[in-house]
N, C-alpha and C positions, 0 to 999 in steps of 0.2 A: 665496309662490310661492315651491310645491316642487319641488326638481333634477326629477320626470318630470313635473311641467307642463311648467316648463321645458324640458326636452330635447323635448315633443311639440311646443313653438311652434317650439321652432328649425326641428324637422324641417318640418313643413308652411311654413316661411319659408322653407327652401329651396325645396321645389318650386313653389311661388308666384313669386319673385323673380324668376325669368327672365321671365316677362309681364312683373312690374312695370315691369323695364330699361328691357321693346324698349316698352313704353305710355310711358312714360317720357319716352321721347328721342327715339319719332316723333309723339306726341297731344299727349302737354300739354309738352314745349317747344316744337313750334312754333305752339301756342295762343297760349302765353304770347310767345311773341318777334312775333306778329301782331298781339298787344293793345298791346305795345307801340310797336312800329311806326309802328299808325293814330294813333300820336302825332307821326309825326315824316313830313318831306317827301321819304324813302328814297323812290329810281325801279324798287328789287329789282335792280341791275345794280352802282351805284358802291359804293364801300366807307365815302364822305361819304355822312353825310347829316344835319341840324340836326333840332333836335325845337321845333317850331310848338304845340305843346298841343292845343285842342279846335275848332283850324283845318277839319280836315278831316273831323268833324263837323255844324260849324255848317255846311259847303261839300255837301254830303251831304242834310241837311236842307231847303237849299234847290235841291238838283241835280231837275228835271221830270224827266227821266230814270230818275233812281232812283226817284222816288217812283210814279213811270208804270208801274215793273216791280215796285215792292211791291205795286201796285192788282192787278195782272195774276194776280201772285203770291199773292195773298190769296186771290181767285178761282177759281182753281185750286185752290186748297188745300178748298174750299166744296164745289165739284165733286168734287173724290178724298172726299174726307170722308165723303161720303153717298154715293157710288153704290160706293165703293169695298166700304166694309163692309158696303151694302145685298148687291151682289154677289158678295160670299164668305157673306155665311149663308145667299144664297139656294142657290147653289152647293154648300155644305158639308151642307144639308138633302137636297137634291138628292142627293148621290151616296149618302148616307150610306142612302139611300129603296134603290138600284139593286143590294142583293146581292150574288152574289159580281163583278161587273161593275164595284161600287165599286172595286176596286184599281186597274183599267185608269185609270178614268176624272181619279183621283187625279193620276196620273202624266201625264197629257193635260195636266189644268189648271195644274198647277205647272210643268210641262219651260216655259216662258218665264220665269220664274224665273233659270231655270238657264242663259240668254243676256243676256249684255250687250245693256242696252239698244242701243245702239249699232249691235250688231247686225240687231237689232229694228226701227230705224228707218230702216235699209236698206231692210229688207224690205215694209214698211208704205209707203215712199215710192213702192214697185213697186206696192202695192196702189192707192195713192191715184191715182196717174198714171199706171198702166197698165190693170189691173184691173177699177176705175172705169169710165175710159171707155168701155172694152171692154162692159163689162155697160148702160149708159147708149147706145149703140148697139143690143144685142142686145134688150133688155127694152123700152125706150122711157120710163125711169124716170128724169124727173129731176132725182133725189136724187142718182143717181150724176155727173152731167152740171154739176158743181160744178169749182171750182176749191179743193182741199180744203189745198193746200198755198200758195197765192198767193192766197187770198183773204181775211184776215184775221178774216172771220165764221165763213167753214170751219175754219180754219187752230188755233185753239183748238179744236176739237172733236176735228181730227187728233192734234193734241199728247195731249187726254185717252184718245182709244181708246189710243193706245198706250201711255200712261202704268198704263190700268185693265188693260189683256192682257198686260203684263208687273209686275204685284201683285196683283193680283188671290187668284191659284193659292198663293200666302202668306199669305194670309189666312187662306184656304177653308180649308188645313190646321190652322192654330191655332184655326179655329171649331172642324174637324169632332174633334179631341180634347177639344176641351170637350164637345163634345155626345154623345161615346161615355161620358164621363162622367157625364154627366147619367142618374138609379136609371133602370131601366124599369120598377121599380112605381111611382113616382110617376106615369106616362104613363099606366100600363095601369091607375091607381085613379082617374083623370082620364075614361080611356074609360067606364069603368064609369059613372059619377056621368054620364056618357050627353056628354061635351065634342066638340068636333070635332080632327079636325085642328089650326084655324088656333086655335084656343082653346089645347088643348093648346100652343101652340109659342109662343103668343101669353104664357099664365099657370103655363105650369109650365117649357119646356125654356128661353126667353131671359130669366128672370130668374136661374138657375144656372148659365147664360155668359156673365152679367154680369159676371165678373173678366179673362175671354177678350177680352171686348167694350174694358176698357180696355185691354186691350194694344193692341188692334188699331187704335185713334181715337190711343193716342200712336203708335204705329208710320205710319200716316200719315199725322199733323202733321209728323212731324220729317221722313220724306220727300217729301214735299208743298214745304213751306217748301224747300226743298234741291235743289229738280229741278232736272236742268241736260241730262243726258244724253237725254232725251227731244226735249225744248225741242233742242235743239242736232244732231240728227242730224234732224228733219223742219226746223224751218225756220231754228236758225240766231237765233233772235227776231227774224226778219222777217215778212213784207216791212217794209223799214222796220225799226223796233222793237214794231210792234204785237204780236208775242209775247216779248217779249221778257221773263225772269224774272229772281229777283234775282240767282241763281250767275252767271245771265251777264253781267250787268251789270258784276257786281263782275272776271268773269273779263274780261271786256273793257276794261275799266281798268286793270288791271293789267298785262296781254300784250299787249290788242291795239291799242291806240291813244293814248298817251300814256305807260305804264308807270310810272304812277303808286302804287304799289306800297301806299305808303301810305294813300294814300285812299284806294285797294279795300278794305286793310286794316278801316279807320275802318269804309266799309258792311259789311265782314262783321264786325264787336263789333256793327251796329247788327242787322243777323240774327239776330246768336247771342241778346242780348238780348231780339229777339220773339217767338223758337220758345222761351227758356228762360219768360218771362213766361206765355207760354201751356199751354206742356204742367204749369207748375207749378198753374196754376188748372184744366185739365183736368184730370190727378191728383187733387187734390185735391176737386174735384165729384163726379168716379167713382167715388173712392173712398168717400163719405161715403154716395154711391146704393148702390154693394156690400153695406152693412154693411145698409140700408133693405131690402133687395133679399132 
């Protein structure tokens, strides 16, 4: 290695070092600490604890509330995976076709992403508990006259609506950037050949934005598996535990019920393993599809 190359690498390291230090201190260290505590009986408060091996993991696998929250989370992820990406692509196509006014619509649709979902949850709580009953009285539509928060059959869709409201705008911006990168010559050539707008989107635009779709699916999977704030703001996991997701189950285990921090860490490691495996499979499959497209 020449002195010039060494000097350049040293300068780059100096610029990157502060970020690496913060990342190691506030992300890597807690992650490895949580991994270690998952093999202990630490209560999160006392200085003393003992290693208990895989007991926490064995108990978590047999915990019916944890398994129920896992199933509810998987159900939520599947809905979000389809709806969030489809709506984001449709909004991206629609906004890009609006001409000069598209700048305003980009801002409008992206604005919910700038708000905390806790605040958004309070807003939607008002809509579900006050606005919808008012609309039901005025219109007579039975759709509005439901217990959107207290009925488990409807609370899932209330959580879904809040999560979509807060997340679609962010993915829309990603898809807009991808659509803007599609060469206009390809669309014009397809139109000259007699292709309609849907066929142009299906056979020209969609294959060209497939890398952005890979990113969109990746972000949706990660955020949906770790969903917490939208559920906590609307239902808190209730009524009962009917809308409890994994993150809330872990939170309650660590801080609300028994302060079993080690047991909660084991559940968090299980969630990490599930997300890691699914993400690796998703990226491998979609990256291979990108090459074919």
